[in-house]
C-alpha positions in Angstrom: 184.2 159.3 102.9 184.8 158.3 99.2 182.8 157.0 96.3 184.3 153.8 95.2 182.2 152.1 92.4 183.8 149.5 90.2 180.9 149.8 87.7 181.4 153.5 87.3 182.9 154.9 84.1 184.6 157.6 86.0 188.4 157.0 86.6 188.4 158.4 90.2 185.5 156.2 91.2 186.7 152.8 89.8 190.3 153.5 90.6 189.5 155.2 94.0 192.3 156.6 96.1 190.4 156.2 99.3 189.6 152.6 98.6 193.2 151.9 97.8 194.4 153.4 100.9 191.9 151.5 103.0 193.0 148.4 101.1 196.6 148.9 102.0 195.7 149.5 105.7 193.7 146.4 105.7 196.4 144.4 104.2 198.9 145.6 106.6 196.6 144.7 109.5 196.0 141.2 108.2 199.4 140.4 106.7 200.2 138.0 109.6 196.7 136.4 110.0 197.6 132.9 108.9 194.0 131.7 109.1 192.8 134.4 106.7 195.9 133.9 104.5 195.2 130.2 104.3 191.6 130.9 103.3 192.7 133.3 100.5 195.3 130.7 99.2 192.7 128.0 99.1 190.3 130.3 97.3 193.0 131.1 94.7 194.0 127.5 94.1 192.7 126.0 90.7 190.0 123.3 91.2 189.5 120.4 88.8 186.0 120.2 87.3 184.4 117.7 84.9 185.3 119.7 81.9 188.6 121.3 83.0 189.5 123.7 85.7 187.8 126.5 87.7 189.6 129.4 89.4 187.9 131.9 91.6 190.5 134.7 91.4 191.0 137.2 94.2 189.7 140.6 95.1 192.0 143.5 95.3 191.9 143.4 99.1 192.6 139.6 99.3 195.5 139.8 96.8 197.0 142.8 98.6 197.0 140.8 101.9 199.1 138.2 100.2 201.4 140.9 98.8 201.9 142.4 102.2 202.8 139.1 103.8 206.5 138.5 104.2 206.4 135.1 105.6 208.8 132.9 103.5 206.5 129.9 103.7 203.4 131.8 102.5 205.5 133.4 99.6 206.6 129.9 98.5 202.9 128.8 98.5 202.0 131.9 96.4 204.7 130.9 93.9 203.5 127.3 93.8 199.8 128.2 93.3 200.8 130.8 90.6 202.5 128.0 88.7 199.5 125.6 89.2 197.1 128.3 87.8 199.2 129.0 84.8 199.7 125.4 83.9 196.0 124.6 84.4 194.8 127.2 82.0 197.7 127.8 79.6 199.7 124.6 80.0 203.5 124.7 79.4 203.0 127.1 76.4 204.8 130.5 76.2 203.5 132.9 73.6 206.3 134.7 71.6 206.1 138.2 70.1 208.3 141.2 69.3 207.8 145.0 69.5 208.0 147.1 66.4 208.7 150.8 67.0 207.2 153.0 64.2 208.1 156.5 65.5 209.6 158.2 68.4 208.1 161.6 67.7 206.1 162.6 70.9 204.5 165.8 72.3 204.3 164.6 75.8 206.6 165.6 78.7 206.9 162.1 80.5 209.8 162.4 82.8 210.7 158.7 82.7 210.7 158.3 78.9 213.4 159.4 76.5 210.9 160.3 73.8 209.6 163.3 75.9 209.4 166.5 73.9 212.2 168.4 75.6 214.8 165.7 74.9 217.0 167.3 72.2 219.7 164.6 72.2 217.7 161.7 70.9 217.3 161.6 67.1 213.7 161.7 66.0 212.6 159.1 63.4 209.4 157.9 61.8 209.3 154.9 59.5 208.2 155.2 55.9 206.0 152.5 54.6 208.9 151.1 52.7 210.8 151.0 56.0 208.0 149.4 57.8 207.9 146.7 55.2 211.6 146.2 55.5 211.3 145.8 59.3 208.5 143.4 58.9 210.5 141.2 56.5 213.4 141.3 59.0 211.1 140.1 61.7 209.5 137.4 59.5 213.0 136.2 58.7 213.7 135.8 62.4 210.4 133.8 62.6 208.0 136.2 64.2 204.2 136.0 63.6 202.9 138.4 66.2 204.0 142.0 66.7 203.2 144.8 69.2 203.5 148.1 67.4 204.7 151.2 69.3 204.6 154.8 68.6 204.9 158.2 70.5 201.9 160.5 70.8 202.2 163.2 68.1 199.0 164.1 66.3 201.0 165.7 63.5 203.6 163.0 62.9 201.8 159.9 64.1 198.0 160.5 63.4 195.7 157.5 63.5 195.8 157.5 59.7 199.6 156.7 59.9 199.1 153.9 62.3 196.3 152.4 60.2 198.5 152.6 57.1 201.3 150.9 59.0 199.0 148.1 60.1 197.9 147.5 56.5 201.6 147.4 55.4 202.4 144.8 58.1 199.5 142.6 57.3 200.1 142.8 53.5 203.8 142.0 53.6 204.4 138.4 52.6 208.0 137.1 52.4 208.9 133.5 51.6 206.8 131.5 54.3 206.6 134.5 56.6 203.5 136.3 57.5 202.5 138.6 60.5 199.3 137.1 61.7 198.5 139.4 64.7 199.3 143.1 65.2 198.7 144.3 68.8 198.7 148.1 69.2 200.3 150.1 72.0 199.5 153.7 71.2 198.3 156.6 73.3 194.7 156.9 74.6 192.4 158.0 71.8 188.7 158.4 70.9 186.0 155.8 70.5 186.0 156.7 66.8 189.7 155.9 66.4 189.3 152.7 68.3 186.7 151.7 65.9 189.2 152.3 63.1 191.7 150.1 64.9 189.2 147.3 65.2 188.2 147.6 61.6 191.9 147.3 60.7 192.0 143.9 62.3 194.2 144.5 65.4 194.6 142.0 68.1 194.9 143.4 71.6 195.0 147.2 72.4 197.6 147.7 75.0 198.0 150.8 77.2 200.1 151.1 80.3 198.7 153.2 83.0 202.3 154.0 84.2 200.9 154.8 87.7 197.4 154.8 89.3 198.4 157.4 91.8 196.6 160.5 90.4 198.9 163.1 92.0 202.1 161.3 91.0 200.6 160.6 87.5 200.1 164.3 86.9 203.7 165.2 88.2 205.2 162.5 85.9 203.3 163.8 82.9 203.7 167.5 83.3 202.9 168.5 79.8 201.1 167.1 76.8 197.8 165.3 76.2 198.9 162.4 78.5 198.8 164.8 81.5 194.9 164.1 81.6 194.8 161.3 84.2 191.1 160.5 83.7 191.1 160.5 80.0 194.1 158.1 80.0 192.6 155.8 82.7 189.2 155.6 81.0 190.8 154.6 77.6 190.0 150.9 78.0 186.3 151.6 78.4 186.4 153.7 75.1 188.3 150.9 73.4 185.7 148.4 74.3 182.9 150.7 73.4 184.7 150.9 70.0 184.5 147.2 69.6 187.9 146.1 70.7 187.4 142.8 72.6 190.9 142.4 74.0 192.7 145.0 76.0 196.0 144.8 77.9 196.9 146.7 81.2 200.2 147.3 82.9 201.9 149.8 85.2 205.6 150.9 85.1 206.8 149.4 88.3 209.4 151.9 90.0 207.4 155.1 89.5 205.2 154.9 92.6 204.9 152.7 95.7 204.3 149.2 94.4 201.6 148.1 96.8 199.6 151.1 95.7 200.1 150.3 92.1 199.2 146.6 92.6 195.9 147.4 94.2 195.0 149.9 91.4 195.9 147.3 88.7 193.7 144.6 90.2 190.9 147.2 90.7 191.2 148.1 87.0 190.8 144.4 86.1 187.8 144.2 88.4 186.3 147.3 86.8 186.6 145.8 83.2 185.0 142.5 84.4 182.2 144.4 86.2 181.3 146.8 83.3 182.2 144.7 80.2 181.9 141.2 81.4 185.5 140.5 80.5 188.8 141.4 82.2 192.1 142.2 80.7 193.3 139.9 77.9 196.9 140.6 79.1 198.7 142.3 82.0 202.3 143.5 81.5 204.8 143.9 84.2 207.5 146.3 83.1 210.1 147.8 85.5 211.6 151.3 84.9 214.9 151.0 83.0 217.7 153.1 81.9 217.4 155.1 78.7 218.9 157.9 76.7 218.5 160.7 79.2 216.7 158.7 81.9 218.4 157.4 85.0 216.2 155.0 87.0 218.2 155.8 90.1 216.6 159.2 90.2 213.3 157.6 91.1 212.8 156.4 94.7 210.4 153.5 94.2 212.5 150.8 92.5 211.7 147.2 93.5 214.1 144.3 93.8 213.9 141.0 92.0 212.2 139.2 94.9 209.5 141.8 95.2 209.0 141.7 91.4 208.5 138.1 91.5 205.9 138.2 94.4 204.0 140.9 92.4 203.9 138.8 89.3 202.7 135.7 91.2 200.0 137.6 93.1 198.7 139.0 89.8 198.4 135.4 88.5 196.4 134.5 91.6 194.2 137.5 91.5 193.5 137.5 87.7 194.0 133.8 86.9 192.8 133.9 83.2 194.9 136.9 81.9 198.0 136.5 79.9 201.0 137.9 81.9 203.8 139.5 79.7 207.4 140.0 80.6 209.6 141.8 78.1 213.3 142.0 77.3 213.5 144.9 79.8 214.4 142.0 82.1 217.5 139.8 81.9 217.5 136.1 81.3 217.7 135.2 85.0 214.7 137.2 85.9 212.6 136.2 82.9 213.5 132.5 83.6 212.4 132.8 87.2 209.1 134.4 86.4 208.2 131.8 83.8 207.5 129.6 86.7 205.3 132.2 88.5 202.6 132.8 86.1 204.1 134.6 83.0 202.7 133.2 79.7 204.0 135.6 77.0 207.6 136.8 76.4 209.3 138.9 73.7 212.4 137.6 71.9 215.1 139.1 69.8 213.6 142.5 70.6 214.8 146.0 69.5 213.3 149.1 71.1 214.7 151.5 68.5 212.9 152.9 65.5 214.1 150.9 62.5 216.1 148.5 64.8 215.7 145.3 62.8 216.3 145.7 59.0 219.9 145.8 58.0 221.2 144.5 61.4 222.5 141.0 62.3 221.3 139.2 65.4 224.3 140.5 67.3 224.0 144.1 66.1 221.6 146.7 67.4 221.3 150.4 67.1 221.0 152.4 70.3 220.4 155.9 69.2 216.5 155.8 69.3 215.9 153.2 71.9 213.1 153.8 74.3 215.0 151.7 77.0 218.0 149.5 77.4 217.3 145.9 76.4 218.5 143.6 79.2 217.9 140.3 77.3 219.8 140.7 74.1 219.7 137.1 72.9 218.5 136.2 69.5 215.1 134.7 68.9 216.6 131.3 68.2 218.5 131.5 71.5 215.3 132.4 73.4 213.4 129.5 71.7 216.0 127.0 72.5 216.3 128.3 76.1 212.4 127.9 76.6 212.5 124.4 75.3 215.4 123.5 77.7 213.1 124.3 80.6 210.1 122.4 79.2 208.2 125.4 77.8 206.6 125.1 74.4 207.3 128.3 72.4 204.1 129.2 70.7 203.6 131.5 67.7 199.8 130.7 67.6 197.4 133.4 66.7 194.4 131.1 65.9 192.0 132.4 68.6 192.2 136.0 67.2 191.6 134.8 63.6 188.8 132.3 64.6 186.9 134.9 66.5 187.8 133.5 69.9 188.3 136.9 71.5 186.9 138.9 74.4 184.2 137.0 76.4 184.3 134.1 73.9 188.0 133.5 74.7 187.6 133.9 78.4 184.6 131.5 78.5 186.7 128.8 76.8 189.7 129.7 79.1 187.6 129.7 82.3 186.2 126.3 81.4 189.6 124.8 80.7 188.6 124.1 77.1 191.0 126.4 75.4 193.9 124.0 75.9 192.2 121.7 73.4 192.9 124.3 70.7 196.1 126.0 72.0 198.2 123.0 72.7 198.1 121.5 69.2 198.2 125.0 67.6 201.4 125.8 69.6 203.0 122.5 68.3 202.1 123.3 64.7 203.4 126.9 64.9 206.6 125.7 66.6 207.0 123.2 63.7 206.8 126.1 61.2 209.5 128.0 63.1 211.7 125.0 63.2 211.4 124.1 59.5 211.7 127.7 58.3 214.0 129.6 60.6 215.7 127.5 63.4 219.3 126.7 63.8 220.2 123.0 63.5 220.6 122.6 67.3 217.2 124.2 67.9 215.6 122.1 65.3 216.8 118.9 67.0 215.4 120.0 70.4 212.2 121.3 68.8 211.2 118.2 66.9 212.0 116.0 70.0 209.6 118.2 72.0 206.9 118.0 69.3 207.0 114.3 69.3 206.8 114.1 73.0 204.0 116.7 73.3 201.9 115.1 70.6 201.5 112.0 72.7 200.0 114.1 75.4 197.0 115.1 73.3 194.1 113.0 74.7 191.6 113.5 71.9 192.5 110.9 69.3 190.9 112.9 66.4 192.8 116.0 67.4 196.1 114.1 67.7 195.6 112.5 64.3 194.9 115.9 62.6 197.9 117.6 64.4 200.3 114.8 63.4 199.1 115.0 59.8 199.4 118.8 59.7 202.9 118.7 61.2 204.1 116.2 58.6 202.6 118.5 55.8 204.5 121.5 57.4 207.7 119.4 57.4 207.4 118.2 53.8 205.8 121.2 52.0 205.3 125.0 52.0 201.9 124.5 53.5 201.4 126.7 56.6 199.0 128.2 58.9 197.0 125.1 60.1 194.9 125.8 63.1 192.2 124.4 65.4 
């Protein structure tokens, strides 16, 4: 017997090992039950309503049945429905961001990360505020508006006061027409009081990867340091929401543990947030274990191939239809391109995973000495933007919802009713226009302005279309920026 309770605030009750194991057995028993699978697929499919779209999502058991099924026809249906869901709620927009590594000092012993305390080969570095400012200017000169800041866990070198000071520096740095409008934060699990401080600093989403939901494996993979505490880490999102942070981002590091177990735990975590707080995860990231300074991914036994990775991503979209799914430059161009059609809605571009990796380096140069992992997609941001447009995706630098207070349950209510597209589509076009005018290469400008002209004609509300067209002309002909619906 086990005590599974999605409304519990205890990690071992809302992410319950017994429930996961029963789920995996259930999925294995029903993976060839076509009648059941067809019902699950029909439930997942987005339904048109008078105001927009409705999507039921899937339970962790239903989603696990789909993940277990290896019928090629079913898998193709999963992919197709994942794309339908993404287009229904997010349209053909892809949100763009970049990571900014502040410090690689860390007191943890994580065996899959080169920042672990025992690694004596990697140089340790922590950015000063002047260096943070230089990194931000370099990112602004690329065209970025949204950052995800990263730092190792080290109470002495990276206290919350340092993170808050860095956030203030980032937001206060203005350069030409550049400005960082949203700072997402990926730092170690902390206290309710510290989450309140992050909220008051004006962060966007608080992101924390679980790494693995398998408690025994988690403790073995994190043998020393504060991150060893599985329950404290797993319950972090509840403390963040108690601290007033509306938007949180989940993720596991695929390759550390058996993927079906991780998948079930991830969906259960999303169900828990919905059950307790009335709003699920704002984002779900899908990183895979990659090579790094003293880390060889071949030493781990649970790596997943590209086809399995694609199926996992698509099944996440079916299970948690309203979340933003993030794929980073850990993956190469081919994998990223494939997953864009299976539910992914956010990508990084021009990324560096080293501390101080942007300022002083050209688009073709990158330091490797302090990298957290090898970057597979090393294209410049301009190349990524052009590539997205070549495949019909609108690169979006929009941060309007965050700054207009459309976060947490307010964002989700608009998303679930299908109304968010009325804001996001024109906002995406206006922010793309900013990028084209201020930063793009001539070839990318040509593609981008043609896309904007075509997409403007798809806006069905005459007043919105008129305002968007006027704002875009103002962006083209002046230094006026930051228009938003």
